[in-house]
C-alpha positions in Angstrom: 1.4 -41.3 55.1 -2.2 -41.6 56.1 -4.2 -40.2 59.0 -5.4 -42.8 61.5 -8.5 -42.5 63.8 -9.6 -45.8 65.3 -10.7 -47.3 68.6 -8.6 -50.2 69.9 -7.8 -52.2 73.0 -4.7 -51.2 74.9 -3.1 -54.6 74.4 -3.4 -54.2 70.6 -1.5 -50.9 70.8 1.1 -52.5 73.1 1.7 -55.2 70.6 2.1 -52.5 67.9 4.8 -50.8 70.1 6.7 -54.0 70.6 6.5 -55.0 66.9 7.7 -51.5 65.9 10.6 -51.1 68.4 11.9 -54.2 70.2 10.4 -57.5 68.9 13.9 -59.0 68.4 15.2 -58.5 71.9 12.2 -58.1 74.3 12.5 -60.7 77.1 9.8 -63.4 76.7 8.4 -62.7 80.2 7.9 -59.1 79.3 6.3 -60.0 76.0 3.7 -62.0 77.8 3.0 -59.5 80.5 0.2 -57.0 79.4 1.5 -54.4 81.9 5.0 -54.2 80.5 5.5 -51.5 77.9 8.6 -50.2 76.0 9.5 -46.6 76.5 12.1 -44.6 74.7 13.3 -41.1 75.4 16.1 -40.4 73.0 15.8 -39.3 69.4 15.3 -40.5 66.7 11.9 -41.9 67.7 10.3 -41.9 71.1 7.6 -43.6 73.2 6.1 -42.1 76.3 3.7 -44.0 78.5 1.4 -41.9 80.7 0.0 -44.0 83.6 -1.3 -43.7 87.1 1.4 -46.0 88.3 4.7 -46.7 86.4 7.8 -48.6 87.5 11.0 -48.9 85.5 12.0 -52.6 85.1 15.1 -52.8 82.9 16.8 -50.9 80.1 17.9 -52.9 77.0 19.6 -51.0 74.2 17.7 -47.8 73.8 14.4 -49.1 75.2 13.4 -48.9 78.9 10.8 -51.5 79.9 8.2 -50.2 82.4 5.4 -51.9 84.3 2.5 -49.5 83.9 -0.9 -49.7 85.6 -4.0 -47.7 84.6 -2.5 -46.4 81.3 -4.0 -43.1 80.4 -2.2 -42.4 77.2 0.7 -43.3 74.9 2.6 -41.1 72.5 4.7 -42.8 69.8 7.0 -41.2 67.2 8.8 -43.6 64.8 12.6 -43.4 64.2 12.0 -41.9 60.8 9.6 -39.3 62.2 7.0 -40.3 59.6 4.6 -41.9 62.1 3.2 -39.9 65.0 0.5 -41.7 66.9 -1.3 -41.2 70.2 -3.4 -43.7 72.1 -5.8 -42.1 74.6 -7.9 -44.0 77.1 -11.6 -43.8 76.6 -13.1 -46.4 78.9 -11.1 -49.1 80.8 -8.6 -50.7 78.4 -10.2 -49.2 75.3 -8.7 -46.2 73.7 -8.6 -44.1 70.6 -5.6 -44.0 68.3 -5.1 -40.9 66.3 -2.2 -39.5 64.2 -0.3 -40.1 61.0 1.1 -43.5 60.0 3.7 -44.5 57.4 3.2 -47.6 55.3 5.6 -49.5 57.5 3.5 -48.5 60.6 0.3 -49.5 58.8 1.7 -53.0 58.4 2.6 -53.1 62.1 -0.8 -51.7 63.2 -2.5 -54.4 61.1 -0.3 -57.2 62.5 -1.2 -56.0 66.0 -4.9 -55.9 65.1 -5.2 -52.2 65.7 -6.5 -51.8 62.2 -7.9 -54.3 59.7 -6.8 -54.7 56.1 -10.3 -53.4 55.1 -9.7 -50.3 57.1 -6.4 -49.8 55.3 -8.2 -50.2 51.9 -10.8 -47.7 53.0 -8.1 -45.2 54.0 -6.4 -45.6 50.6 -9.7 -45.2 48.7 -11.1 -47.4 45.9 -7.9 -47.3 43.8 -4.9 -47.1 46.2 -1.5 -46.1 44.7 0.8 -49.1 43.7 2.9 -48.7 46.9 -0.2 -48.9 49.1 -1.4 -52.0 47.2 1.9 -53.7 48.2 1.3 -52.8 51.9 -2.3 -54.2 51.7 -1.0 -57.4 50.0 1.7 -57.8 52.7 -0.8 -57.4 55.5 -3.2 -59.9 53.9 -0.3 -62.4 53.5 0.6 -62.0 57.2 -3.0 -62.7 58.3 -3.3 -65.7 56.0 0.0 -67.1 57.3 -1.2 -66.7 60.9 -4.5 -68.5 60.0 -2.9 -71.5 58.4 -2.5 -74.7 60.5 1.1 -75.7 61.2 2.6 -78.0 58.5 2.5 -81.7 59.3 5.8 -83.5 59.9 8.4 -83.1 62.5 7.3 -80.9 65.3 9.0 -77.5 65.4 10.8 -76.5 68.6 8.8 -73.9 70.5 10.4 -70.5 70.7 10.8 -70.6 74.4 12.7 -73.9 74.2 15.0 -72.5 71.5 15.8 -69.5 73.6 16.9 -71.7 76.5 19.8 -72.9 74.2 20.9 -69.4 73.6 24.4 -68.7 74.8 26.0 -65.3 75.6 28.7 -66.0 73.0 25.9 -66.2 70.3 24.8 -62.6 71.0 26.1 -59.3 69.8 28.0 -57.1 72.4 24.9 -55.3 73.8 23.0 -58.6 74.1 26.0 -60.3 75.7 26.1 -57.6 78.4 22.4 -58.0 79.0 22.7 -61.8 79.3 25.7 -61.5 81.6 23.9 -58.9 83.7 20.8 -61.2 83.9 23.0 -64.1 85.0 24.5 -62.0 87.8 21.1 -61.0 89.0 19.8 -64.6 89.0 22.9 -65.7 90.9 22.5 -63.1 93.5 
């Protein structure tokens, strides 16, 4: 674990929360909305959003999605308990992230652009331990993959079009209930 103390934009920390907790099942509309945050009360792991105005949108699995305006702070504890991070508003959407982060959280922080690979290298010192070198290499590979142009050839189906073909029968039980509930809401 390493101690983190960086300044970042609220949206970057929101992406970190999504990547760390609900990337596989967050609705696409929530993913694109910068005011929608995951919140989690039960242990292990928790996320608390402190905001001037907060409205509960929907609960999926153990995550409650909230629409939050004027976010003042966020408290995040990972499921393992190894990462404990706080984002505090400094000015507008800019805030300061402090706390302890595990190697897994470092990867997610870097993918969300909260920290840079160079920042991780500085944290680890000139000669990081072998396990940290793996984390740094993984982060750099992720960034290189994002920077590469898409391969030529047949065009890939955009994610949103793929999701339209998703059927309730293809989901696990929790997702089936969510899809069925959403269909009932849309029909009403």
